[in-house]
Backbone atoms as SQL, in Angstrom:
CREATE TABLE atoms (id INTEGER PRIMARY KEY, chain TEXT, resi INTEGER, resn TEXT, atom TEXT, x REAL, y REAL, z REAL);
INSERT INTO atoms VALUES
  (1, 'A', 1, 'MET', 'N', -31.353, -8.067, -6.736),
  (2, 'A', 1, 'MET', 'CA', -31.240, -9.235, -7.584),
  (3, 'A', 1, 'MET', 'C', -31.914, -10.399, -6.862),
  (4, 'A', 2, 'ALA', 'N', -32.786, -11.103, -7.558),
  (5, 'A', 2, 'ALA', 'CA', -33.518, -12.239, -7.005),
  (6, 'A', 2, 'ALA', 'C', -33.048, -13.522, -7.665),
  (7, 'A', 3, 'ILE', 'N', -33.238, -14.604, -7.000),
  (8, 'A', 3, 'ILE', 'CA', -32.922, -15.921, -7.585),
  (9, 'A', 3, 'ILE', 'C', -34.241, -16.572, -7.992),
  (10, 'A', 4, 'VAL', 'N', -34.298, -16.967, -9.239),
  (11, 'A', 4, 'VAL', 'CA', -35.485, -17.621, -9.754),
  (12, 'A', 4, 'VAL', 'C', -35.185, -19.089, -9.924),
  (13, 'A', 5, 'LEU', 'N', -36.031, -19.953, -9.367),
  (14, 'A', 5, 'LEU', 'CA', -35.829, -21.391, -9.483),
  (15, 'A', 5, 'LEU', 'C', -36.708, -21.950, -10.574),
  (16, 'A', 6, 'SER', 'N', -36.134, -22.676, -11.463),
  (17, 'A', 6, 'SER', 'CA', -36.896, -23.325, -12.514),
  (18, 'A', 6, 'SER', 'C', -37.376, -24.669, -11.979),
  (19, 'A', 7, 'VAL', 'N', -38.675, -24.828, -11.870),
  (20, 'A', 7, 'VAL', 'CA', -39.221, -26.059, -11.328),
  (21, 'A', 7, 'VAL', 'C', -39.960, -26.868, -12.384),
  (22, 'A', 8, 'ASP', 'N', -39.791, -26.471, -13.655),
  (23, 'A', 8, 'ASP', 'CA', -40.413, -27.200, -14.741),
  (24, 'A', 8, 'ASP', 'C', -39.839, -28.581, -14.857),
  (25, 'A', 9, 'MET', 'N', -40.702, -29.565, -15.003),
  (26, 'A', 9, 'MET', 'CA', -40.300, -30.923, -15.288),
  (27, 'A', 9, 'MET', 'C', -39.273, -31.487, -14.295),
  (28, 'A', 10, 'LEU', 'N', -39.522, -31.268, -13.023),
  (29, 'A', 10, 'LEU', 'CA', -38.642, -31.810, -12.014),
  (30, 'A', 10, 'LEU', 'C', -38.795, -33.322, -11.962),
  (31, 'A', 11, 'LYS', 'N', -37.683, -34.015, -11.792),
  (32, 'A', 11, 'LYS', 'CA', -37.685, -35.459, -11.724),
  (33, 'A', 11, 'LYS', 'C', -36.955, -35.891, -10.460),
  (34, 'A', 12, 'LYS', 'N', -37.582, -36.751, -9.674),
  (35, 'A', 12, 'LYS', 'CA', -36.932, -37.266, -8.474),
  (36, 'A', 12, 'LYS', 'C', -35.726, -38.088, -8.867),
  (37, 'A', 13, 'GLN', 'N', -34.622, -37.894, -8.150),
  (38, 'A', 13, 'GLN', 'CA', -33.440, -38.722, -8.366),
  (39, 'A', 13, 'GLN', 'C', -32.720, -38.921, -7.044),
  (40, 'A', 14, 'ALA', 'N', -31.838, -39.884, -7.005),
  (41, 'A', 14, 'ALA', 'CA', -31.054, -40.150, -5.796),
  (42, 'A', 14, 'ALA', 'C', -29.742, -39.380, -5.913),
  (43, 'A', 15, 'PHE', 'N', -29.342, -38.733, -4.816),
  (44, 'A', 15, 'PHE', 'CA', -28.090, -37.980, -4.765),
  (45, 'A', 15, 'PHE', 'C', -27.234, -38.518, -3.625),
  (46, 'A', 16, 'PRO', 'N', -25.933, -38.677, -3.856),
  (47, 'A', 16, 'PRO', 'CA', -25.025, -39.106, -2.760),
  (48, 'A', 16, 'PRO', 'C', -24.973, -38.015, -1.679),
  (49, 'A', 17, 'ILE', 'N', -25.252, -38.414, -0.475),
  (50, 'A', 17, 'ILE', 'CA', -25.233, -37.453, 0.647),
  (51, 'A', 17, 'ILE', 'C', -23.857, -36.818, 0.788),
  (52, 'A', 18, 'ALA', 'N', -22.808, -37.580, 0.527),
  (53, 'A', 18, 'ALA', 'CA', -21.422, -37.048, 0.680),
  (54, 'A', 18, 'ALA', 'C', -21.132, -35.909, -0.300),
  (55, 'A', 19, 'GLU', 'N', -21.931, -35.791, -1.365),
  (56, 'A', 19, 'GLU', 'CA', -21.674, -34.752, -2.351),
  (57, 'A', 19, 'GLU', 'C', -22.594, -33.529, -2.176),
  (58, 'A', 20, 'ILE', 'N', -23.250, -33.431, -1.033),
  (59, 'A', 20, 'ILE', 'CA', -24.161, -32.324, -0.784),
  (60, 'A', 20, 'ILE', 'C', -23.546, -31.365, 0.220),
  (61, 'A', 21, 'TYR', 'N', -23.459, -30.111, -0.181),
  (62, 'A', 21, 'TYR', 'CA', -22.932, -29.032, 0.674),
  (63, 'A', 21, 'TYR', 'C', -24.102, -28.312, 1.322),
  (64, 'A', 22, 'VAL', 'N', -24.021, -28.112, 2.614),
  (65, 'A', 22, 'VAL', 'CA', -25.050, -27.356, 3.355),
  (66, 'A', 22, 'VAL', 'C', -24.426, -26.021, 3.739),
  (67, 'A', 23, 'PRO', 'N', -24.990, -24.911, 3.235),
  (68, 'A', 23, 'PRO', 'CA', -24.451, -23.593, 3.617),
  (69, 'A', 23, 'PRO', 'C', -24.487, -23.396, 5.134),
  (70, 'A', 24, 'VAL', 'N', -23.472, -22.767, 5.660),
  (71, 'A', 24, 'VAL', 'CA', -23.345, -22.544, 7.114),
  (72, 'A', 24, 'VAL', 'C', -24.569, -21.839, 7.664),
  (73, 'A', 25, 'LYS', 'N', -25.071, -20.858, 6.940),
  (74, 'A', 25, 'LYS', 'CA', -26.250, -20.092, 7.395),
  (75, 'A', 25, 'LYS', 'C', -27.443, -21.021, 7.593),
  (76, 'A', 26, 'ARG', 'N', -27.596, -22.001, 6.706),
  (77, 'A', 26, 'ARG', 'CA', -28.708, -22.949, 6.821),
  (78, 'A', 26, 'ARG', 'C', -28.490, -23.885, 8.012),
  (79, 'A', 27, 'MET', 'N', -27.256, -24.303, 8.261),
  (80, 'A', 27, 'MET', 'CA', -26.970, -25.228, 9.383),
  (81, 'A', 27, 'MET', 'C', -27.340, -24.611, 10.725),
  (82, 'A', 28, 'LYS', 'N', -27.328, -23.290, 10.817),
  (83, 'A', 28, 'LYS', 'CA', -27.654, -22.610, 12.092),
  (84, 'A', 28, 'LYS', 'C', -29.112, -22.820, 12.466),
  (85, 'A', 29, 'THR', 'N', -29.947, -23.246, 11.525),
  (86, 'A', 29, 'THR', 'CA', -31.376, -23.426, 11.803),
  (87, 'A', 29, 'THR', 'C', -31.694, -24.870, 12.210),
  (88, 'A', 30, 'LEU', 'N', -30.680, -25.696, 12.351),
  (89, 'A', 30, 'LEU', 'CA', -30.878, -27.121, 12.647),
  (90, 'A', 30, 'LEU', 'C', -31.491, -27.339, 14.028),
  (91, 'A', 31, 'ASP', 'N', -32.568, -28.130, 14.083),
  (92, 'A', 31, 'ASP', 'CA', -33.260, -28.459, 15.313),
  (93, 'A', 31, 'ASP', 'C', -33.142, -29.983, 15.525),
  (94, 'A', 32, 'PRO', 'N', -32.263, -30.430, 16.466),
  (95, 'A', 32, 'PRO', 'CA', -32.044, -31.861, 16.681),
  (96, 'A', 32, 'PRO', 'C', -33.321, -32.646, 16.967),
  (97, 'A', 33, 'GLU', 'N', -34.294, -32.069, 17.667),
  (98, 'A', 33, 'GLU', 'CA', -35.533, -32.776, 17.954),
  (99, 'A', 33, 'GLU', 'C', -36.317, -33.032, 16.671),
  (100, 'A', 34, 'LYS', 'N', -36.329, -32.050, 15.790),
  (101, 'A', 34, 'LYS', 'CA', -37.019, -32.216, 14.505),
  (102, 'A', 34, 'LYS', 'C', -36.333, -33.312, 13.678),
  (103, 'A', 35, 'VAL', 'N', -35.017, -33.350, 13.711),
  (104, 'A', 35, 'VAL', 'CA', -34.262, -34.390, 12.999),
  (105, 'A', 35, 'VAL', 'C', -34.661, -35.771, 13.534),
  (106, 'A', 36, 'ARG', 'N', -34.743, -35.898, 14.847),
  (107, 'A', 36, 'ARG', 'CA', -35.111, -37.168, 15.475),
  (108, 'A', 36, 'ARG', 'C', -36.510, -37.636, 15.051),
  (109, 'A', 37, 'LEU', 'N', -37.452, -36.710, 15.039),
  (110, 'A', 37, 'LEU', 'CA', -38.816, -37.044, 14.652),
  (111, 'A', 37, 'LEU', 'C', -38.912, -37.446, 13.177),
  (112, 'A', 38, 'ILE', 'N', -38.205, -36.740, 12.341),
  (113, 'A', 38, 'ILE', 'CA', -38.190, -37.081, 10.909),
  (114, 'A', 38, 'ILE', 'C', -37.519, -38.439, 10.703),
  (115, 'A', 39, 'ALA', 'N', -36.440, -38.711, 11.428),
  (116, 'A', 39, 'ALA', 'CA', -35.763, -40.019, 11.318),
  (117, 'A', 39, 'ALA', 'C', -36.735, -41.130, 11.688),
  (118, 'A', 40, 'GLU', 'N', -37.516, -40.953, 12.737),
  (119, 'A', 40, 'GLU', 'CA', -38.502, -41.957, 13.135),
  (120, 'A', 40, 'GLU', 'C', -39.531, -42.176, 12.022),
  (121, 'A', 41, 'SER', 'N', -39.973, -41.075, 11.415),
  (122, 'A', 41, 'SER', 'CA', -40.921, -41.160, 10.323),
  (123, 'A', 41, 'SER', 'C', -40.343, -41.871, 9.109),
  (124, 'A', 42, 'ILE', 'N', -39.071, -41.600, 8.814),
  (125, 'A', 42, 'ILE', 'CA', -38.391, -42.248, 7.685),
  (126, 'A', 42, 'ILE', 'C', -38.277, -43.766, 7.927),
  (127, 'A', 43, 'ILE', 'N', -38.023, -44.173, 9.174),
  (128, 'A', 43, 'ILE', 'CA', -37.927, -45.576, 9.499),
  (129, 'A', 43, 'ILE', 'C', -39.279, -46.272, 9.216),
  (130, 'A', 44, 'GLU', 'N', -40.356, -45.588, 9.567),
  (131, 'A', 44, 'GLU', 'CA', -41.691, -46.182, 9.396),
  (132, 'A', 44, 'GLU', 'C', -42.198, -46.110, 7.955),
  (133, 'A', 45, 'MET', 'N', -41.988, -44.979, 7.266),
  (134, 'A', 45, 'MET', 'CA', -42.620, -44.756, 5.959),
  (135, 'A', 45, 'MET', 'C', -41.645, -44.489, 4.802),
  (136, 'A', 46, 'GLY', 'N', -40.370, -44.391, 5.137),
  (137, 'A', 46, 'GLY', 'CA', -39.392, -44.013, 4.109),
  (138, 'A', 46, 'GLY', 'C', -39.400, -42.500, 3.895),
  (139, 'A', 47, 'GLN', 'N', -38.550, -42.034, 3.015),
  (140, 'A', 47, 'GLN', 'CA', -38.464, -40.609, 2.726),
  (141, 'A', 47, 'GLN', 'C', -39.638, -40.262, 1.800),
  (142, 'A', 48, 'THR', 'N', -40.584, -39.471, 2.278),
  (143, 'A', 48, 'THR', 'CA', -41.778, -39.174, 1.491),
  (144, 'A', 48, 'THR', 'C', -41.691, -37.856, 0.725),
  (145, 'A', 49, 'THR', 'N', -40.845, -36.937, 1.201),
  (146, 'A', 49, 'THR', 'CA', -40.730, -35.637, 0.552),
  (147, 'A', 49, 'THR', 'C', -39.299, -35.431, 0.101),
  (148, 'A', 50, 'PRO', 'N', -39.085, -35.220, -1.229),
  (149, 'A', 50, 'PRO', 'CA', -37.719, -35.003, -1.735),
  (150, 'A', 50, 'PRO', 'C', -37.147, -33.657, -1.251),
  (151, 'A', 51, 'ILE', 'N', -35.828, -33.596, -1.148),
  (152, 'A', 51, 'ILE', 'CA', -35.167, -32.346, -0.853),
  (153, 'A', 51, 'ILE', 'C', -34.949, -31.599, -2.177),
  (154, 'A', 52, 'ARG', 'N', -34.491, -30.350, -2.128),
  (155, 'A', 52, 'ARG', 'CA', -34.190, -29.581, -3.342),
  (156, 'A', 52, 'ARG', 'C', -32.728, -29.164, -3.301),
  (157, 'A', 53, 'LEU', 'N', -32.093, -29.348, -4.434),
  (158, 'A', 53, 'LEU', 'CA', -30.651, -29.046, -4.573),
  (159, 'A', 53, 'LEU', 'C', -30.435, -28.227, -5.836),
  (160, 'A', 54, 'ARG', 'N', -29.291, -27.565, -5.877),
  (161, 'A', 54, 'ARG', 'CA', -28.821, -26.963, -7.111),
  (162, 'A', 54, 'ARG', 'C', -27.405, -27.429, -7.342),
  (163, 'A', 55, 'ALA', 'N', -26.981, -27.412, -8.590),
  (164, 'A', 55, 'ALA', 'CA', -25.605, -27.809, -8.893),
  (165, 'A', 55, 'ALA', 'C', -24.654, -26.711, -8.428),
  (166, 'A', 56, 'GLY', 'N', -23.531, -27.131, -7.839),
  (167, 'A', 56, 'GLY', 'CA', -22.482, -26.217, -7.433),
  (168, 'A', 56, 'GLY', 'C', -21.189, -26.659, -8.107),
  (169, 'A', 57, 'LYS', 'N', -20.088, -26.119, -7.699),
  (170, 'A', 57, 'LYS', 'CA', -18.800, -26.481, -8.292),
  (171, 'A', 57, 'LYS', 'C', -18.350, -27.844, -7.730),
  (172, 'A', 58, 'GLY', 'N', -18.610, -28.902, -8.499),
  (173, 'A', 58, 'GLY', 'CA', -18.198, -30.242, -8.086),
  (174, 'A', 58, 'GLY', 'C', -19.003, -30.855, -6.961),
  (175, 'A', 59, 'ARG', 'N', -20.152, -30.258, -6.657),
  (176, 'A', 59, 'ARG', 'CA', -20.996, -30.782, -5.588),
  (177, 'A', 59, 'ARG', 'C', -22.420, -30.215, -5.784),
  (178, 'A', 60, 'PHE', 'N', -23.318, -30.639, -4.929),
  (179, 'A', 60, 'PHE', 'CA', -24.659, -30.099, -4.950),
  (180, 'A', 60, 'PHE', 'C', -24.831, -29.216, -3.716),
  (181, 'A', 61, 'VAL', 'N', -25.641, -28.181, -3.824),
  (182, 'A', 61, 'VAL', 'CA', -25.874, -27.255, -2.725),
  (183, 'A', 61, 'VAL', 'C', -27.337, -27.399, -2.282),
  (184, 'A', 62, 'LEU', 'N', -27.525, -27.614, -0.988),
  (185, 'A', 62, 'LEU', 'CA', -28.859, -27.792, -0.440),
  (186, 'A', 62, 'LEU', 'C', -29.633, -26.479, -0.481),
  (187, 'A', 63, 'LEU', 'N', -30.848, -26.544, -1.015),
  (188, 'A', 63, 'LEU', 'CA', -31.721, -25.372, -1.027),
  (189, 'A', 63, 'LEU', 'C', -32.856, -25.560, -0.023),
  (190, 'A', 64, 'GLU', 'N', -33.346, -26.800, 0.106),
  (191, 'A', 64, 'GLU', 'CA', -34.484, -27.076, 0.985),
  (192, 'A', 64, 'GLU', 'C', -34.433, -28.532, 1.432),
  (193, 'A', 65, 'GLY', 'N', -34.661, -28.737, 2.741),
  (194, 'A', 65, 'GLY', 'CA', -34.718, -30.117, 3.245),
  (195, 'A', 65, 'GLY', 'C', -33.609, -30.478, 4.235),
  (196, 'A', 66, 'LEU', 'N', -33.105, -29.501, 4.951),
  (197, 'A', 66, 'LEU', 'CA', -32.003, -29.720, 5.894),
  (198, 'A', 66, 'LEU', 'C', -32.340, -30.834, 6.901),
  (199, 'A', 67, 'HIS', 'N', -33.510, -30.794, 7.517),
  (200, 'A', 67, 'HIS', 'CA', -33.821, -31.768, 8.555),
  (201, 'A', 67, 'HIS', 'C', -33.995, -33.165, 7.976),
  (202, 'A', 68, 'ARG', 'N', -34.556, -33.291, 6.774),
  (203, 'A', 68, 'ARG', 'CA', -34.650, -34.589, 6.121),
  (204, 'A', 68, 'ARG', 'C', -33.261, -35.141, 5.805),
  (205, 'A', 69, 'LEU', 'N', -32.371, -34.273, 5.308),
  (206, 'A', 69, 'LEU', 'CA', -31.014, -34.672, 4.987),
  (207, 'A', 69, 'LEU', 'C', -30.271, -35.158, 6.253),
  (208, 'A', 70, 'GLU', 'N', -30.378, -34.394, 7.320),
  (209, 'A', 70, 'GLU', 'CA', -29.699, -34.769, 8.563),
  (210, 'A', 70, 'GLU', 'C', -30.297, -36.022, 9.181),
  (211, 'A', 71, 'ALA', 'N', -31.599, -36.235, 9.032),
  (212, 'A', 71, 'ALA', 'CA', -32.223, -37.469, 9.541),
  (213, 'A', 71, 'ALA', 'C', -31.693, -38.685, 8.782),
  (214, 'A', 72, 'LEU', 'N', -31.546, -38.551, 7.460),
  (215, 'A', 72, 'LEU', 'CA', -31.012, -39.655, 6.663),
  (216, 'A', 72, 'LEU', 'C', -29.569, -39.939, 7.024),
  (217, 'A', 73, 'LYS', 'N', -28.789, -38.882, 7.268),
  (218, 'A', 73, 'LYS', 'CA', -27.385, -39.063, 7.724),
  (219, 'A', 73, 'LYS', 'C', -27.365, -39.830, 9.046),
  (220, 'A', 74, 'ALA', 'N', -28.247, -39.426, 9.971),
  (221, 'A', 74, 'ALA', 'CA', -28.286, -40.064, 11.293),
  (222, 'A', 74, 'ALA', 'C', -28.663, -41.540, 11.173),
  (223, 'A', 75, 'LEU', 'N', -29.422, -41.881, 10.153),
  (224, 'A', 75, 'LEU', 'CA', -29.835, -43.268, 9.950),
  (225, 'A', 75, 'LEU', 'C', -28.787, -44.056, 9.164),
  (226, 'A', 76, 'GLY', 'N', -27.696, -43.401, 8.802),
  (227, 'A', 76, 'GLY', 'CA', -26.616, -44.083, 8.107),
  (228, 'A', 76, 'GLY', 'C', -26.838, -44.273, 6.601),
  (229, 'A', 77, 'GLU', 'N', -27.755, -43.537, 6.037),
  (230, 'A', 77, 'GLU', 'CA', -28.036, -43.633, 4.608),
  (231, 'A', 77, 'GLU', 'C', -26.916, -42.974, 3.795),
  (232, 'A', 78, 'ASP', 'N', -26.697, -43.485, 2.578),
  (233, 'A', 78, 'ASP', 'CA', -25.687, -42.927, 1.689),
  (234, 'A', 78, 'ASP', 'C', -26.256, -41.994, 0.650),
  (235, 'A', 79, 'SER', 'N', -27.575, -42.082, 0.431),
  (236, 'A', 79, 'SER', 'CA', -28.177, -41.229, -0.599),
  (237, 'A', 79, 'SER', 'C', -29.505, -40.659, -0.126),
  (238, 'A', 80, 'VAL', 'N', -29.957, -39.631, -0.828),
  (239, 'A', 80, 'VAL', 'CA', -31.212, -38.950, -0.513),
  (240, 'A', 80, 'VAL', 'C', -31.943, -38.696, -1.822),
  (241, 'A', 81, 'VAL', 'N', -33.267, -38.799, -1.767),
  (242, 'A', 81, 'VAL', 'CA', -34.088, -38.502, -2.940),
  (243, 'A', 81, 'VAL', 'C', -34.318, -37.004, -2.996),
  (244, 'A', 82, 'GLY', 'N', -34.110, -36.418, -4.145),
  (245, 'A', 82, 'GLY', 'CA', -34.299, -34.976, -4.274),
  (246, 'A', 82, 'GLY', 'C', -34.587, -34.532, -5.688),
  (247, 'A', 83, 'TYR', 'N', -34.827, -33.247, -5.806),
  (248, 'A', 83, 'TYR', 'CA', -35.012, -32.583, -7.099),
  (249, 'A', 83, 'TYR', 'C', -33.815, -31.675, -7.333),
  (250, 'A', 84, 'LEU', 'N', -33.275, -31.728, -8.531),
  (251, 'A', 84, 'LEU', 'CA', -32.216, -30.819, -8.918),
  (252, 'A', 84, 'LEU', 'C', -32.886, -29.676, -9.643),
  (253, 'A', 85, 'VAL', 'N', -32.806, -28.467, -9.066),
  (254, 'A', 85, 'VAL', 'CA', -33.423, -27.300, -9.676),
  (255, 'A', 85, 'VAL', 'C', -32.335, -26.391, -10.263),
  (256, 'A', 86, 'ARG', 'N', -32.712, -25.689, -11.272),
  (257, 'A', 86, 'ARG', 'CA', -31.783, -24.730, -11.858),
  (258, 'A', 86, 'ARG', 'C', -32.050, -23.361, -11.231),
  (259, 'A', 87, 'ALA', 'N', -31.079, -22.856, -10.505),
  (260, 'A', 87, 'ALA', 'CA', -31.228, -21.534, -9.895),
  (261, 'A', 87, 'ALA', 'C', -30.418, -20.551, -10.752),
  (262, 'A', 88, 'ARG', 'N', -31.062, -19.436, -11.077),
  (263, 'A', 88, 'ARG', 'CA', -30.364, -18.432, -11.854),
  (264, 'A', 88, 'ARG', 'C', -30.644, -17.065, -11.282),
  (265, 'A', 89, 'LEU', 'N', -29.677, -16.179, -11.419),
  (266, 'A', 89, 'LEU', 'CA', -29.886, -14.807, -10.940),
  (267, 'A', 89, 'LEU', 'C', -30.779, -14.091, -11.930),
  (268, 'A', 90, 'HIS', 'N', -31.712, -13.308, -11.401),
  (269, 'A', 90, 'HIS', 'CA', -32.693, -12.658, -12.273),
  (270, 'A', 90, 'HIS', 'C', -32.700, -11.164, -11.998);
């Protein structure tokens, strides 16, 4: 069974960081140095690449953009720009 992501007509929107769940498996790939470098880039240029999320039960689930999300958290931001994608089992 594969997961197919619908990327038609994606629209950037702001999501509250507090409502984003990061799967444990994804957190294991976290590189603190990469987070630091991205945070520096965000300070200089802002968030240039949106993260990708899917709707979960009462929250959003991170699909892509762990280091950007963690960099924004480290900078004390309350929200992140992202795309909400529809993931379905296929």
